C-alpha positions as CSV (number, residue, x, y, z in Angstrom):
1,X,-32.6,-1.7,-14.8
2,X,-30.5,-4.6,-13.4
3,X,-27.5,-3.5,-15.5
4,X,-27.9,0.1,-14.5
5,X,-28.2,-0.8,-10.8
6,X,-25.2,-3.1,-10.9
7,X,-23.0,-0.7,-12.8
8,X,-24.0,2.2,-10.5
9,X,-23.0,0.1,-7.5
10,X,-19.7,-0.9,-9.0
11,X,-18.9,2.7,-10.0
12,X,-19.8,4.0,-6.5
13,X,-17.5,1.4,-4.9
14,X,-14.8,2.2,-7.4
15,X,-15.0,5.9,-6.7
16,X,-14.8,5.2,-3.0
17,X,-11.8,3.0,-3.5
18,X,-10.0,5.5,-5.7
19,X,-10.6,8.2,-3.1
20,X,-9.1,5.8,-0.5
21,X,-6.1,5.1,-2.7
22,X,-5.5,8.9,-3.0
23,X,-5.9,9.5,0.7
24,X,-3.4,6.8,1.7
25,X,-0.6,8.1,-0.5
26,X,1.0,10.3,2.2
27,X,1.2,7.2,4.4
28,X,2.6,5.1,1.6
29,X,5.3,7.7,1.1
30,X,6.2,7.5,4.8
31,X,6.3,3.7,4.6
32,X,8.6,3.9,1.5
33,X,10.9,6.4,3.2
34,X,11.1,4.0,6.2
35,X,11.8,1.0,4.0
36,X,14.4,2.7,1.8
37,X,16.1,4.5,4.7
38,X,18.4,3.4,7.5
39,X,15.6,2.9,10.1
40,X,14.2,-0.2,8.4
41,X,17.6,-1.8,8.2
42,X,18.3,-1.0,11.9
43,X,14.9,-2.5,12.9
44,X,15.6,-5.6,10.8
45,X,18.9,-6.1,12.4
46,X,17.4,-5.7,15.9
47,X,14.8,-8.3,15.0
48,X,17.4,-10.7,13.7
49,X,19.3,-10.3,16.9
50,X,16.2,-11.1,19.0
51,X,16.1,-7.6,20.5
52,X,12.5,-6.8,19.6
53,X,9.6,-8.1,21.7
54,X,8.4,-11.6,20.7
55,X,4.8,-10.5,20.4
56,X,5.6,-7.6,18.1
57,X,3.8,-7.8,14.7
58,X,6.5,-8.1,12.1
59,X,4.8,-7.6,8.7
60,X,6.7,-4.4,8.2
61,X,10.0,-6.2,8.7
62,X,9.2,-8.6,5.8
63,X,11.1,-7.3,2.7
64,X,8.6,-8.9,0.4
65,X,5.5,-7.5,2.1
66,X,6.6,-3.8,1.8
67,X,8.1,-4.2,-1.6
68,X,5.0,-5.9,-3.0
69,X,2.8,-3.3,-1.5
70,X,4.8,-0.5,-2.9
71,X,4.8,-2.1,-6.4
72,X,1.1,-2.7,-6.2
73,X,0.6,0.9,-5.3
74,X,2.7,2.0,-8.3
75,X,0.7,-0.3,-10.6
76,X,-2.6,1.0,-9.4
77,X,-1.6,4.6,-9.7
78,X,-0.3,4.0,-13.2
79,X,-3.5,2.2,-14.1
80,X,-5.6,5.1,-12.8
81,X,-3.4,7.6,-14.6
82,X,-3.6,5.7,-17.9
83,X,-7.3,5.4,-17.7
84,X,-7.6,9.1,-16.9
85,X,-5.7,9.9,-20.0
86,X,-7.8,7.8,-22.3
């Protein structure tokens, strides 16, 4: 019973998270388009020049943060795809 209950809870959470992963893909594509396009470079230059508000959150202007997120997204999608093919 304990194993069944624990596994059922894990599976339910996993299904929810997979659904969340799928539902965020459109926004991830928008973020990738921003990052790989000219808008990100322009915003990055403005920030370097001190032309953006000091209290502006800058996570999106961190090259590593966006790159790492996009890579993690690809890894997770590949993992889900591979598991689905097994």
